N, C-alpha and C positions, 0 to 999 in steps of 0.2 A: 761285778765282773772284773776279771784280771786284765791288766794292760797288756796289749800285744805290741804296741808301739809307744815308746816313751822318749820324747824329745826334751832335753833339759838344758837351759841356759845357752841356747844355740845362737851363735853369730856366724855370718859368712860374709866375706868380702872378696871382690875381684880387685886385686891390688889394693888401692887406697879407698875404693868405693864400697861402702857398707851396704849390702843388699838385704840381709836379714839381721835383725838385732834383738837379742834376748828373747828368743822364742822358747816358750814352755808349752808343750802340747802332748796330750796323751790320747790314745785310741784304745777303746775297750775291745776285747775279742768279741767278734760277732756283730760289731757296730758298723755304721756307715758314716764316714766323715766326708763332708764336702768342703774342699778348700777353694776359696773364692777371693777375688780381689782385682784391682785395676791392672791394666797392662804395666809391666815393669815393677809390680809390687812384690815379686819374689816367689810367685807360685811355681814357675818352672824350675827355679833354683832349688826350692824345697823338694820338689819331686826328684831332681837329680841327686840330691843328698840322700833321700830315702832309697834310691836305687844304687847307691855306692859309686856314682859317677863323679861325685865331688866329695871332698872331706871338709868337715866343719873347720872354720877358723878358730872357733872356741865352742866349748860345750860338747854334748854327746847325743847320739841317737842309738837307742836300743830297740831291736826288732826281734821279738820272741827270744830274748836272751842273747842275741848275736849282734855284731856290727852289721851295717847295711851290706858291706862287701861279703861278709861271711854268709849272710842270709841269702843274697843273690847266688853265691857260689853253691849253696846247698841245693838249689833248684826246686825244692818243695816248700819254700817259705813264702816267696813273693812271685806272683804272676803279674805281667805288665801288658797293658793294651796301649800302644802308641796312638797319637793323634793321626787320623786319616791313614790307616795302614794301607800299604800299596803292595801289589805283587806284579812282577815283571810278566807281561802277557806272553812272552816267548820262553819263559822258564818252564821246563817240562816237569812240573810237580802236580800231583793230584791233591785234592783236599785232604785225604787221609794222610798222605806223606807229609804235607805241611803241618798238620796237627801233631803228628808224631815227632816233628823236630822240637816240640816243646819238652820232650823227654831228655834232650841232649844234656841239660845241666845236671841231672841226677844220675845219668848213666855213664860209667867209666868209658874213657876213650877206647874205641875198637871193640867194646863189649856189645853183645846183642841186647836189645830191649828186653826187660823182664816181661814174662807172660801176663802178670797181673797189671802191669802198666799198659800193655797193648789192649788188654780187656777194658781198662778204664778209658782209653781213647775211644773205643767203640761205644761205650756208654755215653761219653760226652757228645759224640756225633749225634746220638739219638736224643739226648737231653736238650741239646741246643737247637735241634731241629734241622740238622744238615746231613742226616744219615743218607738221604737219597742223592746227595751231591758228592759222596765220598770218592768216587772215581772220576769226577769232573776235573779237568785242568783248572787250576786256580785263576788263570788268565781269562777264563770265560765267565767269571762270576760278576754279579752286580755289586755295587758298593755295600749294600746292606748284607748280602750273603758273605762277602769277604770279611766284613766286620765280625760276624759270628764265627767265621773260621779262625780269625786271629784270637778271639776270646777263647775258643776251644784250645788253641795252641798254648795260650797263657795258662790254662788250667790243666794241661795234660799231666804235669808232674804233681798234681794234687796240692797246690800251694794253699796256705792258710789265709793269705792276704792277696787281694786283687787290686792293683793300682791302675786307674784309667785316666788318660790324659785327654781332656776335651772330647769325650766320646760322642757327643751329639752335634758337633760342628758339621754344618752342611746338611743336616737332616731337617726336613720340614716338620711342623708342629705335630702332625699325626704320627709321623715316624718316630719323633722323640718320645711321645707317650708310649708307643709300642716298645721302644727300647727300654724305657724305665720299668715297665711292667715285666718285661723279660728279665731284666737285671734283678728285680726283687725276687722273682721265682727262682732264679739261678742261685742267688745268695742263700735262700732258705734251704734249697735242696742240697747244696754242697757245704753249708755251714761256713760261709766265707765272711771275712772282714773286708770291707770295701773302703778304699780311699779314692775319691772322685775329685779331680782337679778340673775346674771349669770357670769360664767367664760368665756363664748363664745362671744368674741368681735364681730364676724360677725353677730351673731343672734341679739345682742343688737343694733348694728348699723342699722340693717335693720328695726327693729320694733319701735325704740324709737324716740321721738321728741328731747329729751335731754339725754345726757350721763353724769353720775357722775362717775368719775374715782377715786377710793378710795384706798389709801394705808396709813393707819393711819390718814393722812390728806387728804383733798379733793384737788387733783391735777388738776382736770379739771371738769367743769360743763357747757356744752354748747351743740350745735347741733353736731351730729356725724361727719359731713364732715369738721368741723373746728378743729378736734382733731389733734394736732401737731404730725408729724411722729416721731419726737424725743421722745415724751412721749410714743407712741405706742411701739417703740423699747425698751425703758427703762423698761416699765411695762410688756410687753408681748412678746418681741423679735420677732415682726412681721412687715411686710411691708403692710401698709394699702391698697395701690393700687393693690398689688399682691393678696390681699384677696378680691378684687372687691369692696372695700370701697372707694367712691369718697372723694377726699380731696380738700381743697381750694387751689387755685393757689397762 
């Protein structure tokens, strides 16, 4: 499979403090990468670099042949789901209107939305299971419903990559499983590449083809079941088998 994200010799520093050091990481088109590591290990910084909110101190990031800023500006390369998405309960937007805002990046200013883009929004509402909520004010939605609406907004412009920031935070175990099943189905139906940033090793191991374990440097990048128990203990203080994560013999 071809690389859709290619990070090469990446360093990033806030002033004199080196946060990421010599990161080499590739994501294949159609794959799911789980980025995991301790607090302060650089996960959030890496996500901001992928979204073009920060620039590397050294090295490069290539996303579908573009720089992160170019990819975000295109509107149809990267979709992003922030952690704990919120909607102002007093803001007079319907679900359909909020999802259509995801088209803004690929639609010229003051130009009407293209008919095929509007048709895609309607398809997303149905695919994601929020069609019956289309005219509801977003301020009336539950947390789970709102999360689905923001996923639809992230996918409105038909991006090739979906980046999710701690998407299962605050969700109970049964809700987490439902979300993961939903994400798998959505990925297959839309042909997405997924990058999932999380502190939850169990969630990442269940959904990901590859895990990137990040703590300033990249300590591990491979399939979940080959992650060394020693590394899991060092980074997370956990036993992989006790968590139900299969490990290699």
